[in-house]
N, C-alpha and C positions, 0 to 999 in steps of 0.2 A: 116692725112688730116683733116682739119676743116670741120664741118658740114655746117656752114653758115657764110658768111661774107657780111656785109652791108657796101658799099663803097660810098664815095663821098657826104654824107649828112652832114648837120649842126646838130651836136649831142649835146644834153643837158645832161650834166653829173653832178654829185654832186659838182664837182669843177669848173664848168663853161661850156661855150658854145664854140664849135670849130669844125673844119672840121676834123673828125676823121673816121677811119675805125673800125667797131665793129666786133669782132671775137666771134663766138659761137661754143662750143663743147658740144654735148648732150643737156641738158636743161639749161645750164648756159653760161653766158657771160665769156669768158676767156681773152679777151683783148679789150682795147680801145687805138688804136694806131695811130700815125701819118700816113697820106696817103702814100701808097707805102712801108710801113716798114713791112708789113706781108710777111714772107718767106714761108708760107705754102699755098698749094692749098686748095680749098674748094669744097665740093660737090655742093653747090649752092652759087651763088653770086647775090646780089640785088644791083642795081645801084640806089642810092638815091641822085644823083646829083640834086641840086636845091630844095631839100626837107628838112623837119625838122624831125629829129629822136628823139623821146621822149620815156620815160617809158610807158608801157601800163597803161591806166587809172585805177584808183581804185575808185569804186563807193561805198561810205560809208553807203548808206541808200536806201535800196529796200525792198519792201514787196511782196514776192512771193505768189501767190495764188495756193493752192492745192485743188483738188477735195474733200479731206476729211474734209476740214475746212468750218466751217459755214461762209458764206459771208454776211456781214452786208447789202450790197447794192444790193443783188440779184444774178446775175449770177457769175459764178466762173471767177476770174481774171487770167491773164496770169501766166503759171507755169514756172518751171525752164528752160525748153528747150526754150520757147519763149523769156523770158526776157534775158537770157544769150546769145542767138543768136543775138538779137538786140544790146546788149552791145558790143558784139565782132565786129560786123560790124561797130560799132561806135568808135572802138579804145580802149574800156574798157576790161581789161583782168582779173580783180578780182572784186568781189562784195560781199557786206555784206547784209545778211537778218536778221531777228529777230526771235528768238525762245523763247517762253514762258517757263521760267525755273520753276517758282513757279506753283504748281498744287493744285487744291482744296482739294485733298486727302492728301496733305502734303508730297508727295512722293519725291524721290531723284531728286535734280535739275539737276545733270549731266546726269542722265539717261533720263530726259525729253528733254534735249538738243540734246542728241544723237539720240533720236527717231525722232526729227525734221531733223537733218542733214542726217540721213539715207534716207530720202525721196529724197535727191539730187543725190544720187549715180546713175551713168550712165544717168544723165538727165541734165548735165551742160556742156556747151561748154567752160566755163571759170572757173577759180579757185574761191573759195569762203570760207566764214566763216560766223559766226552769232554773233550778239549781244545777250545777255541773258537778257530777260525781266523779271523784278520783278513787278508783279501786286498787287494792294492794299490788298484785303482781304486774299489772299494766301501768303502774305509776312509776315513771323512769326519769332519768336526767334529760331525756329527750323531750318529754311532754310537759313536765313541770314548768319550764320556761315559757310554754305556750299559754300559761294562765293569763299573761298580759294581753294576748289576742282575744281571749274570751271576755275579759273586762272591757276592752276597747269596743267589742262588738255588742255590749249591752247585757252581758251575763256576768255580773260582778260577785256572785255567791258561789263558793266552792264547798261541796259536801264531802266529808270524809267519815270513815268508821275507824274506831279504835279497837273493835272486836269483830269476830266472824259470827256467822249464824250458828244455829244448833248443829251438832255433829250428825249430819245425815248425808248419805251418798249424793254426789252430784250437786251439792250446795256450792254456789260461787264463793270465792274468797274475796272478801271486801276490805279486810283490815289493812291499814297502812301502818308502817313503822314510825317511831318517834322521829327518826332521821328524815323520813319523807315529810312528816308533818312540819318540821322545822323549815325545810325547803319550800313547802307550799305556802307557809305563813310569811316567809321572806318575800315571796312574790306578791302576795296580797297586800302586804304592807307597803311595798314599793309602788304598786300600780293602782291602788284604790279599791281593793276587793275586801271581802269578808268571808270567814270560814265558818260553815255550819258543821257541828260535830255530833255524831252519835257517840256518846262517851260511856263506854263500859270497859273495865279491865279484862282483857281476853284471857289472861292466865287464870284469874279467879273464876271467870265464867266457865271456861272449859273444864277446869278442875271440879267445879261444882256439879257439872253434868256427870263426871265420872263417879263422884261420891254418890249422887242420886241414883245412879245405875246400880251401884253395889248395895245400897240400902233399899232398893226397889221402891224408891219414891219417885215414880215415873209418870204419875198422872199430871195432867196440866196444871192443877192447883198448887203444885210445888215450885212453879216458876219464880215466885218472889224470893225464894231461898237460892235459886240458881242465878237469876239476874238480880243480884243482891244490892242492898244499900252501900255496902262497902265497895263493891265493884264500881258503882257510880261515883262515889266519893273520891276514890283514887284517880279514876280516869278524868274526872272533871278538873281535879286539882292539877294533875299533870299537864293537861292541855292548856289550862289557864296560864300556867307558868311558862309554857312555850310562847303563848301569845303575849304575855308581858315581856318576855325577853326579846321577841322579834319585832314588837310594836304593831302586831296585826290585830285588827278587830275580829271578834269571834262571837258566836253564840251557840249555846248547847241546845240541841233539838230534843224534844219530848223529855224534858227534865221530869223525873218521876219520884225522887227521894228528897227528903228534907236536907240531907247532906249536900246534894247537888245545889239546892237553892242557897244554902249557907255559903258554900264556896264562891258561887257567883256574886253573892252580896258583898263578901269580903273583898273581892277584887274590885268591884264597882266602888266600894267605899274608898279605895285608894286612887280612884280616878281613871282606871283603865277602861277601854271600850269593850267591855264583856257584857253579854246579855244572855238571857235564858228564855227559851220557849217551853211551855208545858202544853198539854193537851186536855181538852175538855173531859175525855174519858177518865183521866187520872184525877181530875177534880171532882168528878161525879161519883166514882165508885172506889172501893178498896179491895184489898186482897181477900176479904171475907166473901165477896161476891163470886170469886172463882169457884167456891165450894157448892154453888148451886148446880143442879143437874146439867144445865146447859151454860155453865159459867165460862165456857170458852168464848162466849160472845162479848165478854168484858175485856178481852185481851188485846193489847198491842205491845210491841216490844219497846223498852225492855220488859216491864210488866207493871201492873198496879202494885202499890205498896200498902202500908198500914193506914188506919185512919188518922194517925198522927201525921204521916207524910201527906195525906190528902189535905188536911187542914193547913199544913205549911205551904202547900202550893197556892191555895187561895190567899193566904197571908202574903205570900211573895207577889202575887198579882196586885193585891190591894196596895202594898207598900212600895212597889217599884223594884223589888229584887228580881222579878221576872217581868218580861215585857211583851210577850206574845202569847196569845191563846189560840192554838191551832187544833187540828184534829187528827193528823196522820191518816187521812181518809183513804180507804180502799172499799170499793163497792162490791160486796159479795152476797150471795144468797144465804139464807139461814142454814140450809143444808151444808153448803161449803164451809161456812164459818164454824160450825160445830162438828165437822167431820173429824178433825184432828183432836185426839183425846190424850196425848202424851206431851211431855215437855219438849220433845223435838219436832212434833208435827202440828201443834196448835197454830192456827193462822193468825198472823199479825194484822194490823190495820183495823179500822172500824168505820161504821157507816154514819158518822155524826156530822157530815159536812152541811146537811140541811138544817139541823137544829142548833148549830153553834151560836148564832146571833141571838136567837130567842131564848135558849136555855141560859146563856151567859147573862142576858139582861134580867131574866127572872131570878137567877141564883145570886148574881153579884149586885145588881142595882136594887132590885126589890127586897131580897132577903137579907143582904149583907150591908146595904147602904153605900155601895160603891158609887162615886160621883159619875155623872154622864160623861164628863171629860175623860176620866180614867177608863170607862167602858169603851169609849171610842179609841183611846190609846191602845188598849190590848187587842181589839178586834180589827183595827184598821190603820190608825195613824202610825203606830210603832212599827208594824210590819212594813208599811210603806217607807218609813225613814231608813230602817236597817237594810232593806233590800233594794233601795234605789228607785222607788216609785214616786217618792214625795218631792214636790207638792202636787204633781200631776194627779196622783191618787192619795186617798187617805185624808182628804180635807174638804170641807165645804168652805170655799174661798174663791174670789174672783180669779180666773185663770186655770182653776183646777177642772179636770174632767167632771162632768155632771153625772157622777156615780153617786146615787142618793138612795138610801133606804129609809122608809118611813115606818116607824114602829107604833102600833096602836097599843098603849098600856092598858086599855079597858078590856082587851081580850084575855079571858081567863078560861082555861080549859085543860082537860087531861089528854095528853098526847096519845093519839092512835095512829095506825098506819094510814088511815083515811086522810090524815093531815099531810102526809108525806109523799114523795115522788120518786123514791129510790129504794129498791130492794123489797124484800117480803118480811123484814124484821127491823127492829131498832132498839138498842139497849135502853133507850130513854122512853120506850113505849110504856104508858101508864103514869108517866111523870106529870105532876101539875105544873103548868106554866102560866106566867102572867106577863103578857106583852108578846106581840107577834108581828113580824113584818107584813105589811099589807100592800105597800107600793115599793117597787124597785125600778130605778132607772139606770141605764148603762150609757155613758156618754150622751146624755140628753134624751135618749129614746126610752119611753115608758115601756118596760118589759113585763111587769106584773102590776096589776091594779085591782085590788079588791076581788081576787079570785079569778080575774081574767088574764090570760097569757098572750102576749104579743111578740115574744122573742123568736129568733131563728138561730140555728146552729152556725150560720154565717156571720153572726153579729160580733163574735169574739175576735180579738186581735192579739197578736204577739206584741207585747210592750217592751221596748228597749229600756234598760235601767242604768242609772248612774248614781252612786251613793255620794251624798254631800260630804265633802272632806271633814267637816266638823263632826259628823256622826262617827267617822273612823278614828277620831282622836280622844273622844271622851264618852262616858256612858250617857245614854239618853234616859229621859224620865217619862 
């Protein structure tokens, strides 16, 4: 007897979209079959007639706040339980955090990453892994060669910064040099990893802060001039050139400017394994929103940009110039998010992890005509491929984990906080949406069903990752 059958839905599979029945045994999908062809009974059957059946979302970019970590902006941000619970309600079943691998004492990088992931045990409603961050001063000739150990242990994505944070006291130094980047990319190219890059030109950024101070343009809404389009353009092109030279796969996180999209597209057109992530916040709002009285709630680093940039981001997602739609999620209260009112203390991150799948469906599929296959690609399949989860995650196919989200396209509503499960504000509050996740399964367990919740914080698991060699050699689509 099967454990679960989902019948009657419009199912998005790696080979196309069709009306299929999905059979689940244990934690895995065991069949995607023509309606009526299943000969076995099931302990549970879900009728998905009139609904869209997609792989559970994969969130490639979150920052989980732990009580033990120093918080730059004051109060502790949402921890594993809160962020993963919101993600699950919103149809996301796997998420990526960031672990600082390099330590000031020069310790073992894999040990540092395991110390971080140990904090997630029995605290996650969904599956998870981490990017391994290499920070400037503690990135040395001693620990860069340890990247091969991280990749072998199932952590094949390395995060780096090409700029530092705003000029405030006690801010950590994160920026690496171009020389360090070359060495890191040589390691990822050799051992099967990928480099995720926060790409801004530090000299431009820091100079712009100085100019803004002298001109007394210090309010938060001047950030687009400081974290500028030119800064992103130069940094993206420089890091792409290093990737092309070393043969490393790479992707730019939170791409915010049209120049960044164009640079990524140019490299991809030449056949290099270069990809781009953007975030839903940048696709939904522009720099004019900053000028609202509480416009700080629209910020995450680098910054929102112009309306033309916002439209180019959607265009990039539609055409394949960008391949990941993430959130840069940080869960904060409204009070904390709007406390900082200058270009150096406005808080980054945003609270969009729960609405990502639904708003993306409404905005991309319903409003712009994005295909269901492309929708699945940017919210699940491509993150899975680039980060090494695929085909275990990101696919409705025999052998894949039964991580499934059912979207009801008949749901039409204006978002309110009553719809959500994280925080006391949301930038998308008041947005009209069409389509909403109503059923979510994690490895075959029904976690959300029509407003009922059956999950546990012990359900989530650390998932080891290995990137397919073909993904590391050419651009995915």
